[in-house]
C-alpha positions in Angstrom: -9.5 64.1 208.5 -11.7 65.1 205.5 -12.1 68.8 204.8 -15.4 69.9 206.1 -17.3 71.6 203.3 -19.6 74.8 203.6 -23.2 74.4 204.8 -25.4 72.9 202.5 -28.4 75.4 203.3 -26.9 78.6 204.1 -23.1 78.0 202.7 -21.6 79.0 206.2 -18.4 77.6 207.9 -18.6 74.1 209.3 -17.0 73.2 212.5 -16.6 69.9 214.5 -16.9 70.0 218.3 -16.1 67.1 220.7 -17.8 67.4 224.1 -17.2 65.1 227.0 -19.8 64.0 229.7 -20.1 61.9 232.6 -20.1 58.4 230.7 -20.3 59.4 227.3 -18.5 61.6 224.3 -21.0 63.9 222.0 -19.3 64.6 218.7 -20.9 67.3 216.6 -20.4 68.3 212.8 -22.5 71.5 211.8 -22.9 75.1 210.6 -21.7 78.4 212.7 -24.0 80.4 211.2 -27.2 78.7 210.8 -27.2 76.3 213.8 -28.0 73.1 211.6 -25.7 70.1 213.4 -25.4 66.2 212.9 -24.7 64.7 216.5 -23.5 61.5 217.3 -22.5 60.0 220.8 -19.7 57.6 222.1 -19.9 55.5 225.2 -17.5 56.2 228.0 -14.3 53.5 227.2 -14.8 53.4 223.7 -11.4 53.5 222.0 -9.6 56.7 220.7 -10.2 54.7 216.9 -13.9 54.2 217.7 -14.4 57.8 218.4 -12.4 58.7 215.5 -14.5 56.7 213.2 -17.6 58.2 214.6 -16.2 61.7 214.1 -15.0 60.6 210.3 -18.7 59.0 209.6 -20.2 62.5 210.9 -18.2 64.4 208.5 -18.6 62.3 205.7 -22.5 62.5 206.2 -22.0 66.8 206.4 -19.9 66.4 203.2 -22.4 64.4 201.1 -24.7 66.2 198.7 -27.4 65.5 196.5 -25.5 64.2 193.3 -22.9 62.3 195.2 -22.5 58.6 194.3 -20.5 57.8 197.6 -23.1 56.5 200.1 -20.5 56.9 203.1 
């Protein structure tokens, strides 16, 4: 897993959360200080690989900054 960069807005510490619900899993990446978050959902029955891919994509979005050439 890619290391999370600090928050692009307040430079606060970032974290990931995975929460299970009745028929889906919520994956979040965000700032513990200012409360800015990216969220994605996976449907129940998704494979572990699909969940991991969703988390990896959210982390890549979080880490992307202006001027980055990587469009992940």
